[in-house]
C-alpha positions as CSV (number, residue, x, y, z in Angstrom):
1,X,-14.1,-22.8,-12.5
2,X,-13.2,-22.0,-16.1
3,X,-10.9,-19.0,-16.7
4,X,-11.6,-16.2,-18.4
5,X,-8.4,-16.4,-20.8
6,X,-9.1,-17.6,-24.0
7,X,-6.5,-19.3,-26.0
8,X,-6.1,-16.3,-28.4
9,X,-6.0,-13.6,-25.6
10,X,-3.5,-15.8,-23.5
11,X,-0.7,-15.2,-25.8
12,X,-1.2,-10.9,-25.1
13,X,-1.1,-11.8,-21.5
14,X,2.0,-14.5,-21.1
15,X,5.4,-13.5,-21.3
16,X,7.4,-15.4,-23.6
17,X,9.8,-17.2,-21.4
18,X,6.9,-17.3,-18.5
19,X,5.4,-20.6,-17.1
20,X,1.9,-21.7,-18.4
21,X,-1.3,-20.2,-17.2
22,X,-2.3,-21.0,-13.9
23,X,0.9,-23.0,-13.0
24,X,4.4,-22.3,-11.6
25,X,6.7,-24.9,-13.1
26,X,9.8,-25.2,-11.2
27,X,13.1,-27.0,-12.4
28,X,14.4,-30.4,-11.5
29,X,16.0,-29.8,-7.9
30,X,13.9,-26.5,-7.2
31,X,13.3,-26.5,-3.3
32,X,11.0,-23.4,-3.3
33,X,8.2,-23.5,-1.2
34,X,4.4,-23.4,-2.8
35,X,4.5,-20.6,-0.6
36,X,8.0,-19.1,-1.8
37,X,6.7,-19.8,-5.6
38,X,3.1,-17.5,-4.9
39,X,4.7,-15.1,-3.2
40,X,7.0,-14.9,-6.2
41,X,4.2,-14.7,-8.6
42,X,2.3,-11.7,-6.6
43,X,5.4,-10.3,-6.5
44,X,6.3,-9.9,-10.4
45,X,2.8,-9.4,-10.9
46,X,2.8,-6.3,-8.5
47,X,5.9,-5.0,-10.4
48,X,4.1,-5.5,-13.6
49,X,0.9,-3.2,-12.2
50,X,3.0,-0.4,-11.3
51,X,5.4,-0.5,-14.4
52,X,2.2,-0.6,-16.0
53,X,0.8,2.3,-14.2
54,X,3.7,4.5,-14.9
55,X,3.1,3.9,-18.6
56,X,-0.5,5.0,-18.3
57,X,-0.1,8.0,-16.5
58,X,-1.8,6.6,-13.0
59,X,-1.2,8.7,-10.2
60,X,0.3,6.7,-7.4
61,X,-3.0,6.2,-5.2
62,X,-4.5,4.4,-8.1
63,X,-2.0,2.4,-8.9
64,X,-1.8,1.3,-4.8
65,X,-5.8,0.2,-4.9
66,X,-5.0,-2.0,-8.1
67,X,-2.4,-4.0,-6.1
68,X,-4.9,-4.1,-3.3
69,X,-7.8,-5.5,-5.5
70,X,-5.0,-7.7,-6.6
71,X,-4.2,-9.2,-3.3
72,X,-7.6,-9.2,-1.7
73,X,-8.8,-11.2,-5.1
74,X,-5.9,-13.8,-4.3
75,X,-6.7,-13.7,-0.5
76,X,-10.3,-15.6,-1.6
77,X,-8.9,-17.5,-4.6
78,X,-6.2,-19.6,-5.4
79,X,-3.3,-18.7,-8.3
80,X,-3.4,-22.0,-9.9
81,X,-7.2,-21.0,-10.8
82,X,-7.1,-17.9,-12.4
83,X,-4.3,-16.4,-14.4
84,X,-2.5,-13.4,-12.0
85,X,-1.7,-11.1,-15.3
86,X,-5.1,-11.3,-16.2
87,X,-6.6,-10.5,-13.1
88,X,-4.0,-7.5,-12.8
89,X,-5.0,-5.8,-15.8
90,X,-8.6,-6.1,-14.3
91,X,-7.9,-4.5,-11.2
92,X,-6.3,-1.9,-12.8
93,X,-9.3,-1.1,-15.0
94,X,-11.3,-1.2,-11.9
95,X,-8.8,1.1,-9.8
96,X,-9.1,3.7,-12.6
97,X,-13.1,3.6,-11.9
98,X,-12.7,3.6,-8.0
99,X,-9.9,6.4,-7.8
100,X,-11.6,8.7,-10.8
101,X,-9.0,8.1,-12.9
102,X,-10.6,6.2,-15.9
103,X,-8.8,4.3,-18.5
104,X,-9.6,3.1,-21.6
105,X,-9.4,-1.1,-21.9
106,X,-7.7,-0.1,-25.2
107,X,-5.4,1.5,-23.5
108,X,-4.7,-0.9,-21.0
109,X,-4.3,-3.8,-23.4
110,X,-1.9,-2.2,-25.6
111,X,0.2,-1.1,-22.9
112,X,0.2,-4.1,-21.4
113,X,0.9,-6.3,-24.8
114,X,4.2,-3.7,-24.8
115,X,4.7,-5.1,-21.4
116,X,5.4,-8.6,-23.0
117,X,6.3,-8.3,-26.2
118,X,9.1,-5.6,-26.2
119,X,8.8,-3.2,-29.9
120,X,5.4,-5.2,-31.0
121,X,2.9,-3.1,-32.9
122,X,-0.6,-2.5,-30.7
123,X,-2.8,-5.2,-31.4
124,X,-5.1,-4.6,-34.2
125,X,-8.7,-4.9,-33.4
126,X,-9.4,-8.3,-34.2
127,X,-10.6,-11.8,-32.5
128,X,-7.3,-11.7,-30.4
129,X,-8.3,-8.1,-29.1
130,X,-12.1,-8.4,-28.4
131,X,-10.9,-12.2,-26.6
132,X,-8.9,-10.0,-24.3
133,X,-11.2,-7.1,-23.8
134,X,-13.9,-9.7,-22.9
135,X,-11.7,-11.7,-20.5
136,X,-10.3,-8.6,-18.8
137,X,-13.9,-7.0,-18.2
138,X,-15.5,-10.2,-17.0
139,X,-12.6,-10.6,-15.0
140,X,-13.3,-7.5,-13.4
141,X,-17.0,-8.6,-12.5
142,X,-15.3,-11.8,-10.7
143,X,-13.0,-9.5,-8.7
144,X,-15.8,-7.0,-7.8
145,X,-18.0,-10.3,-6.6
146,X,-15.2,-11.8,-5.2
147,X,-14.8,-8.4,-2.8
148,X,-18.3,-8.3,-2.1
149,X,-17.9,-5.1,-3.9
150,X,-15.5,-3.5,-0.9
151,X,-13.3,-1.8,-3.5
152,X,-12.3,1.5,-1.5
153,X,-9.4,1.5,0.6
154,X,-7.7,4.0,3.0
155,X,-3.7,3.6,1.8
156,X,-1.0,4.9,3.9
157,X,-0.2,7.7,1.5
158,X,-2.5,10.5,3.3
159,X,-0.7,9.6,6.5
160,X,3.1,9.9,5.3
161,X,2.3,12.9,3.8
162,X,0.9,14.2,7.0
163,X,4.1,12.4,9.0
164,X,6.7,14.0,6.9
165,X,5.6,17.5,7.3
166,X,5.3,17.0,11.1
167,X,8.8,15.3,11.4
168,X,10.0,17.8,8.9
169,X,9.1,20.8,11.4
170,X,11.5,18.6,14.1
171,X,14.5,18.2,12.1
172,X,17.3,20.6,11.3
173,X,16.6,22.0,7.9
174,X,20.1,21.6,6.6
175,X,20.0,17.9,7.5
176,X,16.7,17.3,6.1
177,X,18.2,18.9,2.8
178,X,21.1,16.7,3.0
179,X,19.5,13.6,3.6
180,X,16.4,12.1,0.9
181,X,14.4,10.8,4.0
182,X,11.1,12.1,2.0
183,X,11.7,10.0,-1.3
184,X,13.2,7.4,0.6
185,X,10.1,6.8,2.7
186,X,7.9,7.2,-0.4
187,X,10.0,4.5,-2.2
188,X,9.6,2.4,0.9
189,X,5.9,3.0,1.1
190,X,5.6,2.3,-2.8
191,X,8.0,-1.5,-2.3
192,X,5.4,-2.5,0.8
193,X,2.7,-2.6,-2.3
194,X,4.5,-5.9,-3.8
195,X,3.6,-8.1,-0.6
196,X,0.4,-8.8,1.2
197,X,1.5,-6.7,3.7
198,X,-0.4,-3.9,2.3
199,X,-3.6,-5.8,3.0
200,X,-2.4,-6.9,6.6
201,X,-1.3,-3.9,8.6
202,X,-2.7,-0.7,9.4
203,X,-2.3,2.7,6.8
204,X,-1.2,4.4,9.4
205,X,1.2,2.0,11.3
206,X,2.5,1.5,7.3
207,X,3.2,5.2,7.2
208,X,4.6,5.1,10.8
209,X,7.2,2.1,9.7
210,X,8.6,3.3,6.5
211,X,9.6,7.0,7.8
212,X,10.9,5.3,11.1
213,X,13.0,3.1,8.6
214,X,14.0,5.9,6.7
215,X,14.8,7.9,9.5
216,X,17.0,5.3,10.8
217,X,18.9,4.4,7.4
218,X,19.9,7.8,7.2
219,X,20.8,8.0,11.2
220,X,18.7,11.4,11.5
221,X,17.5,11.0,14.9
222,X,14.9,13.3,16.4
223,X,14.1,15.6,19.5
224,X,13.5,13.0,22.6
225,X,10.3,13.8,25.0
226,X,8.5,11.9,27.1
227,X,6.9,9.6,24.4
228,X,8.5,8.9,21.0
229,X,8.0,10.8,17.9
230,X,5.8,7.9,16.3
231,X,3.9,7.6,19.4
232,X,2.7,11.4,19.0
233,X,2.2,11.1,15.2
234,X,-0.1,7.9,16.1
235,X,-1.4,7.1,19.6
236,X,-2.2,3.5,18.5
237,X,0.8,1.9,17.1
238,X,3.4,0.0,19.3
239,X,7.2,-0.5,18.7
240,X,6.0,-4.2,17.6
241,X,3.9,-2.7,15.1
242,X,6.5,-1.3,13.6
243,X,9.2,-3.8,14.2
244,X,6.9,-6.4,12.4
245,X,6.2,-4.2,9.1
246,X,10.5,-3.8,8.8
247,X,10.5,-7.1,9.6
248,X,8.6,-8.1,6.6
249,X,9.4,-5.5,4.1
250,X,13.2,-6.7,4.4
251,X,12.1,-10.1,4.4
252,X,10.4,-9.2,0.9
253,X,13.6,-7.7,0.0
254,X,15.7,-10.7,0.7
255,X,13.2,-12.9,-1.6
256,X,13.5,-10.0,-4.4
257,X,17.1,-10.8,-3.9
258,X,16.9,-14.6,-3.8
259,X,14.7,-14.5,-7.2
260,X,16.7,-12.1,-9.1
């Protein structure tokens, strides 16, 4: 299939030190597998989505929606067919509509252009700008068709907020104030969107797992009852679910350490 990015607009969505469009060029002797290279690409693009979202003033849920749209799209197509950063820009634009935080295409384009070209002036309204704008809009339509217009998702955020309030009531208030359980839980949740675990696991289970890992990291223990605290908060979650999500997240951290 033809890509949506023209030669004029490609310069605005490619890093100066990145590989050519649609393929990852590896150095001689590089032993990365194809799946590892794709995971690396998706990790970096999702970080791009998050950093761009912050600069655009997006709330956490619209940013999460943009990441899910991106991951869902590349579950259907190969990363070698479409420019991932262009898809990411379209997912940001679409997520703003889905979550009712509408963004102007010009703002998205200018922020993304500055991301790749630090210190540069905004794109003038010339042929490059209009080519890129058309590419973003056309790619948005492609994402919608590829996902059969199923673009509304349940995120773990509301569940994590509820679970944090419930757990806070069970912990000594001095212990709670001394340890950043809430901040760590939210940070772990945000990191889950760098990989596909955000689309492979139920949102309630992700919320439980991030809170479980935060409590474990700081050695905060909850009162023991007939059932574990996480079973009380979410009846269908199992220890295997929690362990699998934590394992996926820790594996993502290990991979990040190798890539940097």
